[in-house]
Each structure stands twice: as structure tokens, then as C-alpha cells.
C-alpha positions as CSV (number, residue, x, y, z in Angstrom):
1,M,0.0,0.0,0.0
2,K,2.9,2.4,0.7
3,Y,4.0,2.0,-2.9
4,Y,0.7,3.2,-4.2
5,L,0.5,6.1,-1.8
6,L,4.0,7.2,-2.9
7,A,3.0,6.7,-6.5
8,A,-0.1,8.8,-6.1
9,L,2.0,11.6,-4.5
10,V,4.6,11.5,-7.3
11,I,1.8,11.6,-9.9
12,S,0.1,14.5,-8.2
13,I,3.4,16.5,-8.2
14,V,4.0,15.7,-11.9
15,I,0.5,16.6,-12.9
16,S,0.7,19.9,-11.1
17,S,3.9,20.7,-13.0
18,L,2.2,19.8,-16.3
19,I,-1.0,21.8,-16.0
20,P,-1.2,24.2,-19.0
21,K,-0.1,27.7,-18.1
22,G,-3.0,30.0,-17.5
23,Y,-5.3,27.1,-16.6
24,S,-7.0,27.1,-13.3
25,Q,-10.3,25.9,-11.9
26,S,-12.8,28.6,-12.1
27,N,-13.1,30.6,-8.9
28,S,-16.5,31.8,-10.1
29,V,-18.0,28.3,-9.5
30,E,-20.5,28.7,-6.7
31,S,-20.9,26.0,-4.1
32,K,-24.2,24.9,-5.4
33,G,-25.6,23.0,-8.4
34,H,-26.4,19.5,-9.6
35,I,-24.3,17.0,-11.6
36,T,-25.8,13.7,-12.9
37,I,-23.7,10.7,-13.9
38,S,-24.6,7.2,-15.1
39,G,-22.9,4.2,-16.8
40,A,-20.2,1.6,-16.3
41,W,-20.2,-0.6,-13.2
42,A,-16.4,-0.6,-13.4
43,L,-16.1,3.2,-12.8
44,Y,-18.9,3.4,-10.3
45,P,-16.9,2.9,-7.1
46,M,-14.3,5.5,-8.2
47,A,-17.0,8.0,-9.2
48,V,-18.7,7.6,-5.8
49,K,-15.3,8.3,-4.0
50,W,-14.6,11.3,-6.2
51,A,-18.1,12.7,-5.5
52,E,-17.7,12.3,-1.8
53,E,-14.3,14.1,-1.8
54,F,-15.3,16.8,-4.2
55,Q,-18.4,17.6,-2.1
56,K,-16.1,18.3,0.8
57,V,-14.8,21.3,-1.3
58,Y,-18.2,22.2,-2.7
59,P,-20.8,20.8,-0.2
60,G,-23.7,22.6,-2.1
61,I,-23.1,20.7,-5.3
62,K,-25.3,17.6,-5.4
63,I,-23.9,14.6,-7.4
64,D,-26.2,11.7,-8.4
65,I,-24.5,8.6,-9.7
66,S,-26.1,5.4,-11.0
67,A,-24.6,2.3,-12.5
68,G,-26.0,0.3,-15.4
69,G,-23.3,-0.5,-17.8
70,A,-21.1,1.4,-20.3
71,G,-23.8,1.2,-22.9
72,K,-26.2,3.1,-20.6
73,G,-23.5,5.7,-19.9
74,I,-23.1,6.4,-23.7
75,T,-26.8,6.4,-24.4
76,D,-27.6,8.7,-21.4
77,A,-24.8,11.1,-22.3
78,L,-25.9,11.3,-26.0
79,S,-29.5,11.9,-25.0
80,G,-28.6,14.6,-22.5
81,S,-30.4,12.8,-19.7
82,V,-27.1,13.0,-17.6
83,D,-24.2,15.4,-17.5
84,L,-21.6,12.6,-17.7
85,G,-21.5,9.0,-18.8
86,M,-19.1,6.4,-17.3
87,V,-17.6,4.2,-20.0
88,S,-15.2,1.3,-19.5
89,R,-14.3,0.4,-23.1
90,D,-12.9,2.1,-26.2
91,I,-15.1,4.8,-27.7
92,N,-16.1,3.7,-31.2
93,P,-16.0,5.9,-34.3
94,Q,-19.8,6.1,-34.6
95,E,-20.1,7.5,-31.0
96,L,-17.4,10.1,-31.8
97,Q,-19.4,11.1,-34.9
98,K,-22.4,11.6,-32.8
99,G,-20.5,14.1,-30.7
100,I,-19.2,12.1,-27.8
101,W,-16.5,14.1,-25.9
102,T,-14.2,12.1,-23.6
103,I,-11.5,12.3,-20.9
104,S,-9.6,9.4,-19.5
105,V,-9.8,9.3,-15.7
106,A,-8.4,6.0,-14.5
107,K,-7.3,2.5,-15.5
108,D,-8.3,-1.0,-14.5
109,A,-8.7,-4.4,-16.1
110,V,-11.1,-7.3,-16.6
111,V,-10.2,-10.7,-15.1
112,A,-11.6,-14.2,-15.6
113,T,-13.1,-15.7,-12.4
114,I,-13.9,-19.2,-11.3
115,N,-15.5,-20.8,-8.2
116,A,-13.0,-21.5,-5.4
117,Q,-14.3,-25.1,-5.3
118,N,-13.8,-25.7,-9.0
119,P,-12.8,-29.4,-9.5
120,A,-9.8,-28.4,-11.7
121,I,-8.6,-25.6,-9.4
122,R,-5.1,-26.9,-8.7
123,D,-4.3,-27.4,-12.4
124,I,-5.8,-24.0,-13.4
125,L,-3.9,-22.1,-10.8
126,A,-0.6,-23.9,-11.6
127,K,-0.9,-23.8,-15.4
128,G,-3.3,-21.0,-16.2
129,I,-5.5,-20.8,-19.2
130,T,-4.3,-19.7,-22.6
131,K,-6.0,-17.1,-24.8
132,A,-6.8,-19.8,-27.3
133,M,-8.6,-21.9,-24.6
134,F,-10.5,-18.9,-23.4
135,Q,-11.7,-18.5,-27.0
136,K,-13.0,-22.0,-26.9
137,I,-14.8,-21.4,-23.6
138,F,-16.3,-18.0,-24.3
139,I,-16.6,-17.7,-28.1
140,S,-16.8,-21.0,-30.0
141,G,-18.1,-23.1,-27.1
142,D,-15.8,-26.0,-28.2
143,A,-14.5,-26.4,-24.6
144,K,-17.3,-28.1,-22.8
145,T,-15.8,-29.9,-19.8
146,W,-13.3,-28.9,-17.1
147,G,-11.3,-32.0,-18.1
148,Q,-10.6,-30.3,-21.4
149,I,-9.1,-27.3,-19.5
150,A,-7.2,-29.3,-17.0
151,K,-6.2,-32.0,-19.5
152,N,-7.6,-34.8,-17.4
153,A,-10.6,-37.1,-17.3
154,N,-12.9,-34.8,-15.4
155,A,-16.3,-34.7,-17.2
156,D,-17.9,-31.9,-15.2
157,A,-19.5,-29.4,-17.6
158,I,-18.2,-25.8,-17.8
159,H,-20.9,-23.3,-16.8
160,V,-20.1,-20.1,-18.6
161,Y,-21.5,-16.8,-17.3
162,T,-21.5,-13.5,-19.3
163,R,-23.1,-10.1,-19.1
164,S,-26.7,-9.5,-20.2
165,D,-26.3,-5.7,-20.2
166,A,-24.3,-3.7,-22.8
167,C,-21.1,-3.1,-20.8
168,G,-17.4,-2.4,-21.1
169,A,-16.3,-5.5,-19.2
170,A,-17.9,-7.8,-21.8
171,E,-16.8,-5.7,-24.7
172,T,-13.3,-5.6,-23.4
173,W,-13.1,-9.3,-22.6
174,A,-14.6,-10.1,-26.1
175,K,-12.1,-7.8,-27.8
176,Y,-9.2,-9.7,-26.1
177,L,-10.6,-12.9,-27.5
178,G,-11.0,-11.4,-31.0
179,G,-14.8,-10.7,-30.9
180,K,-17.5,-8.4,-29.7
181,Q,-19.9,-8.7,-26.8
182,E,-22.6,-10.3,-28.9
183,D,-20.1,-13.1,-29.7
184,L,-19.7,-14.2,-26.1
185,T,-21.6,-17.4,-25.1
186,G,-23.0,-18.3,-21.7
187,I,-25.7,-17.4,-19.3
188,G,-26.4,-13.7,-19.3
189,V,-26.3,-12.0,-15.9
190,Y,-26.9,-8.3,-15.2
191,G,-24.1,-6.2,-13.8
192,D,-20.7,-6.9,-12.3
193,P,-22.1,-7.9,-8.9
194,G,-24.5,-10.3,-10.6
195,V,-21.7,-12.2,-12.4
196,A,-19.5,-12.4,-9.2
197,E,-22.4,-13.8,-7.3
198,A,-23.3,-16.3,-10.0
199,V,-19.7,-17.6,-10.1
200,K,-19.5,-17.7,-6.3
201,N,-22.6,-19.9,-6.1
202,D,-21.7,-22.4,-8.8
203,K,-18.6,-24.6,-8.4
204,L,-18.5,-25.3,-12.2
205,A,-18.7,-21.6,-13.2
206,I,-16.4,-19.4,-15.1
207,G,-17.1,-15.7,-15.7
208,F,-15.3,-12.3,-15.9
209,N,-15.3,-9.2,-13.7
210,N,-13.8,-5.8,-13.4
211,I,-11.1,-6.0,-10.8
212,N,-13.0,-4.0,-8.2
213,F,-15.8,-6.5,-8.2
214,A,-13.4,-9.5,-8.3
215,Y,-11.3,-8.5,-5.3
216,D,-12.1,-7.6,-1.7
217,A,-10.9,-4.0,-1.2
218,K,-10.0,-4.6,2.4
219,T,-8.2,-7.9,2.2
220,K,-6.8,-7.4,-1.3
221,A,-7.7,-11.0,-1.9
222,P,-10.3,-12.3,-4.4
223,V,-13.9,-12.0,-3.2
224,A,-14.7,-14.9,-0.9
225,G,-15.8,-17.9,-2.9
226,I,-14.1,-17.0,-6.2
227,L,-10.5,-17.1,-7.5
228,I,-8.9,-15.2,-10.4
229,V,-7.9,-17.3,-13.4
230,P,-4.2,-16.8,-14.3
231,I,-3.6,-16.1,-18.0
232,D,-0.9,-18.3,-19.5
233,I,0.3,-15.5,-21.7
234,N,3.3,-17.2,-23.3
235,G,1.5,-20.6,-23.7
236,D,4.2,-22.6,-21.9
237,G,1.7,-24.4,-19.7
238,A,2.8,-22.9,-16.4
239,I,2.3,-19.9,-14.2
240,D,5.7,-19.2,-12.7
241,K,6.3,-17.2,-9.5
242,N,6.8,-13.9,-11.3
243,E,3.6,-14.3,-13.3
244,N,1.4,-15.4,-10.3
245,V,0.0,-11.9,-9.4
246,Y,-3.6,-12.8,-9.8
247,Q,-4.7,-13.6,-6.2
248,D,-3.5,-10.3,-4.7
249,L,-5.1,-7.0,-5.8
250,N,-2.0,-4.9,-5.2
251,A,0.2,-7.3,-7.2
252,M,-2.4,-7.3,-10.0
253,R,-2.6,-3.5,-10.1
254,N,1.2,-3.3,-10.2
255,A,1.2,-5.7,-13.2
256,I,-1.4,-3.6,-15.0
257,S,0.5,-0.3,-14.4
258,Q,3.7,-1.9,-15.7
259,G,2.1,-3.4,-18.8
260,K,2.6,-7.0,-17.7
261,Y,-1.1,-7.7,-18.0
262,P,-2.4,-7.9,-21.6
263,S,-4.2,-4.9,-23.1
264,P,-7.0,-5.6,-23.5
265,P,-8.3,-6.7,-21.0
266,A,-6.3,-3.9,-19.2
267,R,-8.0,-0.7,-20.2
268,E,-8.6,3.0,-19.6
269,L,-11.9,4.3,-18.1
270,Y,-13.6,7.4,-19.4
271,L,-16.1,10.1,-18.5
272,V,-18.0,11.3,-21.5
273,S,-20.5,13.9,-22.5
274,K,-22.5,15.1,-25.6
275,G,-20.0,17.7,-26.7
276,A,-17.7,19.5,-24.4
277,P,-19.4,20.2,-21.0
278,Q,-20.5,23.8,-20.6
279,S,-21.7,23.7,-17.0
280,K,-19.2,25.4,-14.6
281,E,-20.0,22.8,-12.0
282,V,-19.3,19.9,-14.3
283,R,-16.1,21.5,-15.6
284,A,-14.9,22.2,-12.1
285,F,-15.6,18.6,-11.2
286,L,-13.7,17.2,-14.2
287,H,-10.7,19.5,-13.5
288,W,-10.6,18.4,-9.9
289,I,-10.7,14.7,-10.9
290,L,-7.7,15.2,-13.2
291,T,-5.7,17.0,-10.5
292,D,-6.5,16.7,-6.8
293,G,-8.8,13.7,-7.4
294,Q,-6.0,11.5,-8.8
295,Q,-4.7,11.0,-5.3
296,F,-7.8,8.8,-4.5
297,V,-7.3,6.5,-7.5
298,P,-4.9,4.0,-6.0
299,E,-6.7,3.8,-2.6
300,T,-10.0,3.0,-4.4
301,G,-8.4,0.1,-6.2
302,F,-7.7,1.7,-9.6
303,I,-4.6,2.7,-11.5
304,N,-3.7,6.3,-12.4
305,V,-3.6,7.2,-16.1
306,S,-0.3,8.7,-17.3
307,P,0.6,12.3,-16.5
308,E,0.9,12.9,-20.2
309,R,-2.7,11.8,-20.8
310,I,-3.9,14.0,-17.9
311,Y,-2.0,16.9,-19.4
312,E,-3.7,16.3,-22.7
313,D,-7.2,16.1,-21.2
314,L,-6.6,19.3,-19.1
315,G,-5.8,21.0,-22.4
316,K,-9.1,19.8,-23.8
317,L,-10.9,21.4,-20.8
318,K,-9.0,24.6,-21.2
319,A,-9.8,24.8,-24.9
320,Q,-13.6,25.0,-24.3
């Protein structure tokens, strides 16, 4: 934890030095107003934390936040029903053509999850699962038993769980496997908490979650009842000591920040709006997120985006 607190301090200092000259948060913003946010489950815990801390500075500004998937965040932003949408996947060209404006505010990743009582658990933790085998589980459906995964005689069927809502986690996981969310097979479950609960209650289950729903924020271990599936990235049939970062949140975050976890499913998280935001309250909130608010990113279980990216997005705010 000390590493992440130090990293947050260093990033904060670097960001301060990179803020475009002449740019400052508007002093004319009154401590009152209303900001509405909806969208990705992945970004929801971070947005709640930011809202709590921002309201200590501006207690009169009310911030309403609701989760419902990245698709809802995009739709609500484009319709103008919210000020900001939370999106946990890449923004596609069609959305940009419709006027979506974005800033990158944090990073996280999607991980595969299995029940802690899975009959092949020892082999899976020791050997991992390759990208090709994940494709057979989640895309083609050719992998039907846990024995096929563990390379033994186990005939227990694989119970695959996916997301029923349009979301960044599913889109990101599918992209890693060479497809789109609609290509994923399995039982559709609503929301990150729903998939985690489904996997927890089914010993033959496999699913995927954003890291902040797969790990316990207090213990830094996976949520009770589930384990994280190691990815056999080089296909050598073994997860060595240096690769085995999956059962500890801090180790996993460090692997993501150092680029040791594949991208995707490592990804950036965005706040979006229909066109550049004009509200002084919204702009003040976004500026605060990109500066003072970055100190809360590591402690909430996320990874800071690069200072260069923050500098770029502060410039986008200044330009409006």
C-alpha cells in the first residue's frame, strides 16, 4: 500500500507541473448546483469516491450517480439525460461522430473468475488458461468440460456466465478474444455484482469481472468464494512465481501499471458527455478529478492514467 500512496503523491506532483499555463479551476463556480452521472459498473466505485471528496470542497453541489453498464453511460450522455456518462471500453467511431467528448480518468482491467471449489482448481492455478482456450470457452463453445481445460478425465461441464447488459467488461473481454460482446456465449447475468455472485454460487462456473468486483478492497484477496484465473500469456503451460500476481489486488494493479497484464483486458476508463461540457460545475468537477482527485485513484483500487494523458485532457478542458 505504501508503494501506491507514494506513486499517487509523485503523480500528483508531476500533474501539477504539467498543468497548462493560464489554466485554473474557475473561482466563479458557486458551491451549489447538480451533476448527474450514469454508466459503467467498473467506474462506479471510483466515481462515488470522487463525488464524496469533491463535495467536501463544494458541499452545495449535489452529485447523483447510477450504474447500469457502459452502454447506458453512452446512451444517457448522448440523449442529454445525464451530464456525464461512465464508459469502461474504447469509444467507437460512430459514437465520436455523434458528438461524444471524452476524458480518460483511471485504468483497471477485466479478469476471468472461477469458483474457489472448482474441480480443476489446482491445475488451473498452476498452469493458467491460454487465450486460445479462453476463446474455446467464451466464443466457440468448443471447450465443454473442465477436463478439457485441466487435460484430465474430469467430465464436469463448464458453466459459462457472461453479461446480459451492454457493458465495457464484456466488450473488453470479447475484444481480447477477438470478438464483440454479442459473440460471447454463456448465461447472461446483469451487472458486475451479478456475475460475481453467480460464479460464487456455482462450483462449475467461469465468468469475468472488473477487478474492483473480483477482489475484496479490504483484504486485497479475491472476493470470498471465487478465484482469479491466471492467463498463460506465453503458452508454456505454467504460471511461474513472477507471473502469479492474480490472487493479490496490489500485485495485480502493479502488473497492470507496468504493462505486464495484456491490453485488452487492461483498459482506460472514461467520463464522456455530448459535446464538451459547458456547465461550470461539471467542468470544475472534471478539473478536480484530473488534478486533486487523482490521489484517490490507488486507494480506491484503480490505477492512475499517465501524467501525459492527464495533461492532454486538461488541455481539452482549457480549450472550451
